[in-house]
PyMOL Python script that loads the backbone (N, CA, C, O; Angstrom):
from pymol import cmd

cmd.read_pdbstr("""\
ATOM      1  N   UNK A   1     -35.589  53.731  42.531  1.00  0.00           N
ATOM      2  CA  UNK A   1     -36.156  52.797  43.475  1.00  0.00           C
ATOM      3  C   UNK A   1     -36.391  51.439  42.803  1.00  0.00           C
ATOM      4  O   UNK A   1     -36.125  50.391  43.392  1.00  0.00           O
ATOM      5  N   UNK A   2     -36.883  51.471  41.588  1.00  0.00           N
ATOM      6  CA  UNK A   2     -37.155  50.232  40.871  1.00  0.00           C
ATOM      7  C   UNK A   2     -35.869  49.446  40.617  1.00  0.00           C
ATOM      8  O   UNK A   2     -35.864  48.218  40.703  1.00  0.00           O
ATOM      9  N   UNK A   3     -34.781  50.152  40.306  1.00  0.00           N
ATOM     10  CA  UNK A   3     -33.509  49.482  40.060  1.00  0.00           C
ATOM     11  C   UNK A   3     -33.003  48.802  41.325  1.00  0.00           C
ATOM     12  O   UNK A   3     -32.515  47.674  41.263  1.00  0.00           O
ATOM     13  N   UNK A   4     -33.112  49.466  42.466  1.00  0.00           N
ATOM     14  CA  UNK A   4     -32.677  48.880  43.736  1.00  0.00           C
ATOM     15  C   UNK A   4     -33.467  47.610  44.043  1.00  0.00           C
ATOM     16  O   UNK A   4     -32.899  46.626  44.517  1.00  0.00           O
ATOM     17  N   UNK A   5     -34.748  47.628  43.779  1.00  0.00           N
ATOM     18  CA  UNK A   5     -35.574  46.445  43.998  1.00  0.00           C
ATOM     19  C   UNK A   5     -35.157  45.314  43.066  1.00  0.00           C
ATOM     20  O   UNK A   5     -35.096  44.157  43.481  1.00  0.00           O
ATOM     21  N   UNK A   6     -34.873  45.640  41.819  1.00  0.00           N
ATOM     22  CA  UNK A   6     -34.442  44.626  40.849  1.00  0.00           C
ATOM     23  C   UNK A   6     -33.107  44.013  41.253  1.00  0.00           C
ATOM     24  O   UNK A   6     -32.926  42.800  41.142  1.00  0.00           O
ATOM     25  N   UNK A   7     -32.175  44.831  41.719  1.00  0.00           N
ATOM     26  CA  UNK A   7     -30.876  44.324  42.167  1.00  0.00           C
ATOM     27  C   UNK A   7     -31.049  43.440  43.398  1.00  0.00           C
ATOM     28  O   UNK A   7     -30.440  42.373  43.483  1.00  0.00           O
ATOM     29  N   UNK A   8     -31.869  43.869  44.345  1.00  0.00           N
ATOM     30  CA  UNK A   8     -32.107  43.081  45.559  1.00  0.00           C
ATOM     31  C   UNK A   8     -32.725  41.731  45.211  1.00  0.00           C
ATOM     32  O   UNK A   8     -32.323  40.709  45.769  1.00  0.00           O
ATOM     33  N   UNK A   9     -33.690  41.711  44.302  1.00  0.00           N
ATOM     34  CA  UNK A   9     -34.324  40.443  43.897  1.00  0.00           C
ATOM     35  C   UNK A   9     -33.325  39.532  43.193  1.00  0.00           C
ATOM     36  O   UNK A   9     -33.339  38.319  43.402  1.00  0.00           O
ATOM     37  N   UNK A  10     -32.470  40.098  42.373  1.00  0.00           N
ATOM     38  CA  UNK A  10     -31.456  39.300  41.676  1.00  0.00           C
ATOM     39  C   UNK A  10     -30.490  38.679  42.673  1.00  0.00           C
ATOM     40  O   UNK A  10     -30.143  37.504  42.550  1.00  0.00           O
ATOM     41  N   UNK A  11     -30.056  39.452  43.654  1.00  0.00           N
ATOM     42  CA  UNK A  11     -29.148  38.928  44.686  1.00  0.00           C
ATOM     43  C   UNK A  11     -29.824  37.786  45.441  1.00  0.00           C
ATOM     44  O   UNK A  11     -29.210  36.744  45.669  1.00  0.00           O
ATOM     45  N   UNK A  12     -31.071  37.974  45.825  1.00  0.00           N
ATOM     46  CA  UNK A  12     -31.794  36.935  46.560  1.00  0.00           C
ATOM     47  C   UNK A  12     -32.006  35.688  45.708  1.00  0.00           C
ATOM     48  O   UNK A  12     -31.874  34.571  46.209  1.00  0.00           O
ATOM     49  N   UNK A  13     -32.329  35.858  44.441  1.00  0.00           N
ATOM     50  CA  UNK A  13     -32.560  34.709  43.562  1.00  0.00           C
ATOM     51  C   UNK A  13     -31.280  33.933  43.284  1.00  0.00           C
ATOM     52  O   UNK A  13     -31.298  32.703  43.239  1.00  0.00           O
ATOM     53  N   UNK A  14     -30.178  34.638  43.098  1.00  0.00           N
ATOM     54  CA  UNK A  14     -28.912  33.962  42.786  1.00  0.00           C
ATOM     55  C   UNK A  14     -28.308  33.252  43.995  1.00  0.00           C
ATOM     56  O   UNK A  14     -27.681  32.203  43.847  1.00  0.00           O
ATOM     57  N   UNK A  15     -28.491  33.817  45.191  1.00  0.00           N
ATOM     58  CA  UNK A  15     -27.862  33.237  46.373  1.00  0.00           C
ATOM     59  C   UNK A  15     -28.798  32.364  47.193  1.00  0.00           C
ATOM     60  O   UNK A  15     -28.344  31.468  47.904  1.00  0.00           O
ATOM     61  N   UNK A  16     -30.081  32.610  47.105  1.00  0.00           N
ATOM     62  CA  UNK A  16     -31.035  31.891  47.939  1.00  0.00           C
ATOM     63  C   UNK A  16     -31.065  32.410  49.364  1.00  0.00           C
ATOM     64  O   UNK A  16     -31.647  31.775  50.243  1.00  0.00           O
ATOM     65  N   UNK A  17     -30.445  33.556  49.602  1.00  0.00           N
ATOM     66  CA  UNK A  17     -30.382  34.152  50.935  1.00  0.00           C
ATOM     67  C   UNK A  17     -31.071  35.505  50.921  1.00  0.00           C
ATOM     68  O   UNK A  17     -31.239  36.121  49.869  1.00  0.00           O
ATOM     69  N   UNK A  18     -31.468  35.958  52.105  1.00  0.00           N
ATOM     70  CA  UNK A  18     -32.045  37.292  52.233  1.00  0.00           C
ATOM     71  C   UNK A  18     -30.956  38.332  51.982  1.00  0.00           C
ATOM     72  O   UNK A  18     -29.793  38.107  52.315  1.00  0.00           O
ATOM     73  N   UNK A  19     -31.324  39.449  51.405  1.00  0.00           N
ATOM     74  CA  UNK A  19     -30.369  40.506  51.081  1.00  0.00           C
ATOM     75  C   UNK A  19     -29.594  40.954  52.313  1.00  0.00           C
ATOM     76  O   UNK A  19     -28.386  41.183  52.239  1.00  0.00           O
ATOM     77  N   UNK A  20     -30.274  41.079  53.436  1.00  0.00           N
ATOM     78  CA  UNK A  20     -29.609  41.499  54.683  1.00  0.00           C
ATOM     79  C   UNK A  20     -28.503  40.521  55.078  1.00  0.00           C
ATOM     80  O   UNK A  20     -27.440  40.941  55.534  1.00  0.00           O
ATOM     81  N   UNK A  21     -28.747  39.225  54.906  1.00  0.00           N
ATOM     82  CA  UNK A  21     -27.756  38.210  55.231  1.00  0.00           C
ATOM     83  C   UNK A  21     -26.552  38.315  54.296  1.00  0.00           C
ATOM     84  O   UNK A  21     -25.413  38.194  54.746  1.00  0.00           O
ATOM     85  N   UNK A  22     -26.784  38.533  53.028  1.00  0.00           N
ATOM     86  CA  UNK A  22     -25.696  38.674  52.055  1.00  0.00           C
ATOM     87  C   UNK A  22     -24.822  39.873  52.408  1.00  0.00           C
ATOM     88  O   UNK A  22     -23.595  39.782  52.387  1.00  0.00           O
ATOM     89  N   UNK A  23     -25.453  40.986  52.729  1.00  0.00           N
ATOM     90  CA  UNK A  23     -24.700  42.188  53.090  1.00  0.00           C
ATOM     91  C   UNK A  23     -23.869  41.955  54.342  1.00  0.00           C
ATOM     92  O   UNK A  23     -22.708  42.362  54.397  1.00  0.00           O
ATOM     93  N   UNK A  24     -24.440  41.315  55.336  1.00  0.00           N
ATOM     94  CA  UNK A  24     -23.700  41.038  56.582  1.00  0.00           C
ATOM     95  C   UNK A  24     -22.489  40.138  56.336  1.00  0.00           C
ATOM     96  O   UNK A  24     -21.437  40.323  56.949  1.00  0.00           O
ATOM     97  N   UNK A  25     -22.641  39.169  55.442  1.00  0.00           N
ATOM     98  CA  UNK A  25     -21.541  38.255  55.178  1.00  0.00           C
ATOM     99  C   UNK A  25     -20.428  38.905  54.364  1.00  0.00           C
ATOM    100  O   UNK A  25     -19.254  38.596  54.572  1.00  0.00           O
ATOM    101  N   UNK A  26     -20.775  39.795  53.446  1.00  0.00           N
ATOM    102  CA  UNK A  26     -19.778  40.382  52.558  1.00  0.00           C
ATOM    103  C   UNK A  26     -19.178  41.689  53.073  1.00  0.00           C
ATOM    104  O   UNK A  26     -18.134  42.117  52.580  1.00  0.00           O
ATOM    105  N   UNK A  27     -19.803  42.322  54.039  1.00  0.00           N
ATOM    106  CA  UNK A  27     -19.307  43.603  54.547  1.00  0.00           C
ATOM    107  C   UNK A  27     -17.852  43.552  55.025  1.00  0.00           C
ATOM    108  O   UNK A  27     -17.109  44.492  54.742  1.00  0.00           O
ATOM    109  N   UNK A  28     -17.408  42.520  55.724  1.00  0.00           N
ATOM    110  CA  UNK A  28     -16.022  42.514  56.213  1.00  0.00           C
ATOM    111  C   UNK A  28     -14.961  42.333  55.117  1.00  0.00           C
ATOM    112  O   UNK A  28     -13.776  42.535  55.382  1.00  0.00           O
ATOM    113  N   UNK A  29     -15.353  41.964  53.911  1.00  0.00           N
ATOM    114  CA  UNK A  29     -14.387  41.729  52.836  1.00  0.00           C
ATOM    115  C   UNK A  29     -13.975  43.057  52.206  1.00  0.00           C
ATOM    116  O   UNK A  29     -14.707  43.642  51.408  1.00  0.00           O
ATOM    117  N   UNK A  30     -12.789  43.513  52.584  1.00  0.00           N
ATOM    118  CA  UNK A  30     -12.267  44.777  52.059  1.00  0.00           C
ATOM    119  C   UNK A  30     -10.792  44.609  51.737  1.00  0.00           C
ATOM    120  O   UNK A  30     -10.080  43.862  52.407  1.00  0.00           O
ATOM    121  N   UNK A  31     -10.345  45.301  50.720  1.00  0.00           N
ATOM    122  CA  UNK A  31      -8.926  45.291  50.392  1.00  0.00           C
ATOM    123  C   UNK A  31      -8.283  46.529  51.011  1.00  0.00           C
ATOM    124  O   UNK A  31      -8.972  47.470  51.405  1.00  0.00           O
ATOM    125  N   UNK A  32      -6.954  46.515  51.090  1.00  0.00           N
ATOM    126  CA  UNK A  32      -6.218  47.653  51.633  1.00  0.00           C
ATOM    127  C   UNK A  32      -5.105  48.021  50.660  1.00  0.00           C
ATOM    128  O   UNK A  32      -4.421  47.147  50.125  1.00  0.00           O
ATOM    129  N   UNK A  33      -4.930  49.315  50.435  1.00  0.00           N
ATOM    130  CA  UNK A  33      -3.845  49.805  49.594  1.00  0.00           C
ATOM    131  C   UNK A  33      -2.930  50.648  50.464  1.00  0.00           C
ATOM    132  O   UNK A  33      -3.366  51.589  51.126  1.00  0.00           O
ATOM    133  N   UNK A  34      -1.636  50.288  50.448  1.00  0.00           N
ATOM    134  CA  UNK A  34      -0.653  50.955  51.295  1.00  0.00           C
ATOM    135  C   UNK A  34       0.460  51.498  50.403  1.00  0.00           C
ATOM    136  O   UNK A  34       0.940  50.802  49.508  1.00  0.00           O
ATOM    137  N   UNK A  35       0.863  52.733  50.648  1.00  0.00           N
ATOM    138  CA  UNK A  35       1.981  53.345  49.923  1.00  0.00           C
ATOM    139  C   UNK A  35       3.108  53.621  50.909  1.00  0.00           C
ATOM    140  O   UNK A  35       2.940  54.382  51.862  1.00  0.00           O
ATOM    141  N   UNK A  36       4.262  52.992  50.669  1.00  0.00           N
ATOM    142  CA  UNK A  36       5.435  53.190  51.521  1.00  0.00           C
ATOM    143  C   UNK A  36       6.621  53.495  50.618  1.00  0.00           C
ATOM    144  O   UNK A  36       6.956  52.706  49.734  1.00  0.00           O
ATOM    145  N   UNK A  37       7.251  54.633  50.840  1.00  0.00           N
ATOM    146  CA  UNK A  37       8.416  55.062  50.054  1.00  0.00           C
ATOM    147  C   UNK A  37       8.164  54.987  48.553  1.00  0.00           C
ATOM    148  O   UNK A  37       9.033  54.552  47.798  1.00  0.00           O
ATOM    149  N   UNK A  38       7.006  55.399  48.126  1.00  0.00           N
ATOM    150  CA  UNK A  38       6.676  55.428  46.704  1.00  0.00           C
ATOM    151  C   UNK A  38       6.210  54.106  46.131  1.00  0.00           C
ATOM    152  O   UNK A  38       5.761  54.062  44.985  1.00  0.00           O
ATOM    153  N   UNK A  39       6.303  53.035  46.887  1.00  0.00           N
ATOM    154  CA  UNK A  39       5.827  51.724  46.421  1.00  0.00           C
ATOM    155  C   UNK A  39       4.391  51.534  46.905  1.00  0.00           C
ATOM    156  O   UNK A  39       4.093  51.673  48.091  1.00  0.00           O
ATOM    157  N   UNK A  40       3.519  51.216  45.966  1.00  0.00           N
ATOM    158  CA  UNK A  40       2.108  51.022  46.304  1.00  0.00           C
ATOM    159  C   UNK A  40       1.788  49.532  46.265  1.00  0.00           C
ATOM    160  O   UNK A  40       2.055  48.855  45.273  1.00  0.00           O
ATOM    161  N   UNK A  41       1.217  49.034  47.346  1.00  0.00           N
ATOM    162  CA  UNK A  41       0.877  47.622  47.456  1.00  0.00           C
ATOM    163  C   UNK A  41      -0.592  47.495  47.852  1.00  0.00           C
ATOM    164  O   UNK A  41      -1.052  48.160  48.780  1.00  0.00           O
ATOM    165  N   UNK A  42      -1.322  46.637  47.143  1.00  0.00           N
ATOM    166  CA  UNK A  42      -2.727  46.375  47.476  1.00  0.00           C
ATOM    167  C   UNK A  42      -2.842  44.963  48.012  1.00  0.00           C
ATOM    168  O   UNK A  42      -2.350  44.014  47.401  1.00  0.00           O
ATOM    169  N   UNK A  43      -3.486  44.828  49.143  1.00  0.00           N
ATOM    170  CA  UNK A  43      -3.691  43.541  49.784  1.00  0.00           C
ATOM    171  C   UNK A  43      -5.156  43.157  49.681  1.00  0.00           C
ATOM    172  O   UNK A  43      -6.032  43.895  50.130  1.00  0.00           O
ATOM    173  N   UNK A  44      -5.416  42.014  49.095  1.00  0.00           N
ATOM    174  CA  UNK A  44      -6.778  41.505  48.947  1.00  0.00           C
ATOM    175  C   UNK A  44      -7.189  40.773  50.222  1.00  0.00           C
ATOM    176  O   UNK A  44      -6.332  40.246  50.931  1.00  0.00           O
ATOM    177  N   UNK A  45      -8.479  40.734  50.523  1.00  0.00           N
ATOM    178  CA  UNK A  45      -8.923  40.036  51.732  1.00  0.00           C
ATOM    179  C   UNK A  45      -8.816  38.521  51.567  1.00  0.00           C
ATOM    180  O   UNK A  45      -8.908  37.997  50.457  1.00  0.00           O
ATOM    181  N   UNK A  46      -8.622  37.836  52.677  1.00  0.00           N
ATOM    182  CA  UNK A  46      -8.663  36.373  52.666  1.00  0.00           C
ATOM    183  C   UNK A  46     -10.140  35.973  52.624  1.00  0.00           C
ATOM    184  O   UNK A  46     -10.921  36.355  53.495  1.00  0.00           O
ATOM    185  N   UNK A  47     -10.508  35.202  51.606  1.00  0.00           N
ATOM    186  CA  UNK A  47     -11.913  34.834  51.421  1.00  0.00           C
ATOM    187  C   UNK A  47     -12.078  33.344  51.703  1.00  0.00           C
ATOM    188  O   UNK A  47     -11.500  32.503  51.015  1.00  0.00           O
ATOM    189  N   UNK A  48     -12.878  33.026  52.728  1.00  0.00           N
ATOM    190  CA  UNK A  48     -13.108  31.630  53.077  1.00  0.00           C
ATOM    191  C   UNK A  48     -14.055  30.994  52.045  1.00  0.00           C
ATOM    192  O   UNK A  48     -14.713  31.709  51.290  1.00  0.00           O
ATOM    193  N   UNK A  49     -14.125  29.661  52.011  1.00  0.00           N
ATOM    194  CA  UNK A  49     -14.932  28.969  50.988  1.00  0.00           C
ATOM    195  C   UNK A  49     -16.413  29.356  50.971  1.00  0.00           C
ATOM    196  O   UNK A  49     -17.014  29.403  49.898  1.00  0.00           O
ATOM    197  N   UNK A  50     -17.013  29.632  52.126  1.00  0.00           N
ATOM    198  CA  UNK A  50     -18.427  30.022  52.161  1.00  0.00           C
ATOM    199  C   UNK A  50     -18.644  31.367  51.464  1.00  0.00           C
ATOM    200  O   UNK A  50     -19.592  31.532  50.697  1.00  0.00           O
ATOM    201  N   UNK A  51     -17.755  32.324  51.740  1.00  0.00           N
ATOM    202  CA  UNK A  51     -17.877  33.644  51.106  1.00  0.00           C
ATOM    203  C   UNK A  51     -17.559  33.546  49.610  1.00  0.00           C
ATOM    204  O   UNK A  51     -18.166  34.248  48.802  1.00  0.00           O
ATOM    205  N   UNK A  52     -16.607  32.674  49.238  1.00  0.00           N
ATOM    206  CA  UNK A  52     -16.260  32.483  47.825  1.00  0.00           C
ATOM    207  C   UNK A  52     -17.477  31.938  47.067  1.00  0.00           C
ATOM    208  O   UNK A  52     -17.760  32.378  45.953  1.00  0.00           O
ATOM    209  N   UNK A  53     -18.194  30.989  47.665  1.00  0.00           N
ATOM    210  CA  UNK A  53     -19.389  30.431  47.030  1.00  0.00           C
ATOM    211  C   UNK A  53     -20.454  31.512  46.865  1.00  0.00           C
ATOM    212  O   UNK A  53     -21.155  31.547  45.854  1.00  0.00           O
ATOM    213  N   UNK A  54     -20.575  32.387  47.850  1.00  0.00           N
ATOM    214  CA  UNK A  54     -21.541  33.479  47.777  1.00  0.00           C
ATOM    215  C   UNK A  54     -21.172  34.452  46.654  1.00  0.00           C
ATOM    216  O   UNK A  54     -22.037  34.882  45.891  1.00  0.00           O
ATOM    217  N   UNK A  55     -19.897  34.792  46.558  1.00  0.00           N
ATOM    218  CA  UNK A  55     -19.441  35.686  45.491  1.00  0.00           C
ATOM    219  C   UNK A  55     -19.610  35.033  44.115  1.00  0.00           C
ATOM    220  O   UNK A  55     -19.969  35.708  43.150  1.00  0.00           O
ATOM    221  N   UNK A  56     -19.354  33.734  44.022  1.00  0.00           N
ATOM    222  CA  UNK A  56     -19.551  33.023  42.755  1.00  0.00           C
ATOM    223  C   UNK A  56     -21.008  33.042  42.344  1.00  0.00           C
ATOM    224  O   UNK A  56     -21.325  33.207  41.166  1.00  0.00           O
ATOM    225  N   UNK A  57     -21.899  32.873  43.313  1.00  0.00           N
ATOM    226  CA  UNK A  57     -23.333  32.905  43.016  1.00  0.00           C
ATOM    227  C   UNK A  57     -23.751  34.279  42.504  1.00  0.00           C
ATOM    228  O   UNK A  57     -24.566  34.384  41.587  1.00  0.00           O
ATOM    229  N   UNK A  58     -23.195  35.325  43.096  1.00  0.00           N
ATOM    230  CA  UNK A  58     -23.510  36.685  42.644  1.00  0.00           C
ATOM    231  C   UNK A  58     -22.968  36.938  41.241  1.00  0.00           C
ATOM    232  O   UNK A  58     -23.536  37.721  40.480  1.00  0.00           O
ATOM    233  N   UNK A  59     -21.870  36.273  40.906  1.00  0.00           N
ATOM    234  CA  UNK A  59     -21.282  36.436  39.570  1.00  0.00           C
ATOM    235  C   UNK A  59     -22.020  35.605  38.532  1.00  0.00           C
ATOM    236  O   UNK A  59     -21.702  35.666  37.344  1.00  0.00           O
ATOM    237  N   UNK A  60     -23.009  34.826  38.975  1.00  0.00           N
ATOM    238  CA  UNK A  60     -23.801  34.037  38.035  1.00  0.00           C
ATOM    239  C   UNK A  60     -23.387  32.589  37.968  1.00  0.00           C
ATOM    240  O   UNK A  60     -23.947  31.824  37.183  1.00  0.00           O
ATOM    241  N   UNK A  61     -22.413  32.188  38.777  1.00  0.00           N
ATOM    242  CA  UNK A  61     -21.988  30.802  38.828  1.00  0.00           C
ATOM    243  C   UNK A  61     -22.886  30.054  39.813  1.00  0.00           C
ATOM    244  O   UNK A  61     -23.548  30.680  40.641  1.00  0.00           O
ATOM    245  N   UNK A  62     -22.914  28.752  39.735  1.00  0.00           N
ATOM    246  CA  UNK A  62     -23.782  27.944  40.602  1.00  0.00           C
ATOM    247  C   UNK A  62     -23.314  28.029  42.049  1.00  0.00           C
ATOM    248  O   UNK A  62     -22.116  28.000  42.332  1.00  0.00           O
ATOM    249  N   UNK A  63     -24.283  28.135  42.965  1.00  0.00           N
ATOM    250  CA  UNK A  63     -23.996  28.138  44.397  1.00  0.00           C
ATOM    251  C   UNK A  63     -23.980  26.700  44.872  1.00  0.00           C
ATOM    252  O   UNK A  63     -24.961  25.972  44.717  1.00  0.00           O
ATOM    253  N   UNK A  64     -22.844  26.288  45.462  1.00  0.00           N
ATOM    254  CA  UNK A  64     -22.722  24.917  45.974  1.00  0.00           C
ATOM    255  C   UNK A  64     -22.602  24.956  47.470  1.00  0.00           C
ATOM    256  O   UNK A  64     -21.892  25.789  48.032  1.00  0.00           O
ATOM    257  N   UNK A  65     -23.307  24.043  48.116  1.00  0.00           N
ATOM    258  CA  UNK A  65     -23.225  23.953  49.586  1.00  0.00           C
ATOM    259  C   UNK A  65     -23.019  22.530  49.975  1.00  0.00           C
ATOM    260  O   UNK A  65     -22.922  22.223  51.164  1.00  0.00           O
TER     261      UNK A  65
END
""", "prot")
cmd.dss("prot")
cmd.show_as("cartoon", "prot")
cmd.util.cbc("prot")
cmd.orient("prot")
């Protein structure tokens, strides 16, 4: 429980947003892996600039708006 609280506080401090808002914004970002005739291809999600800034903030980079 303590670890979850620490992670939530870190997310809020780095992004300046409520944890619920961060989760809602990042939930749609998913990759897809498709295998056709033995060839495996992974498709990354298209990330708009707002979501990229949010991900950068979580990675410890400065959040710019």
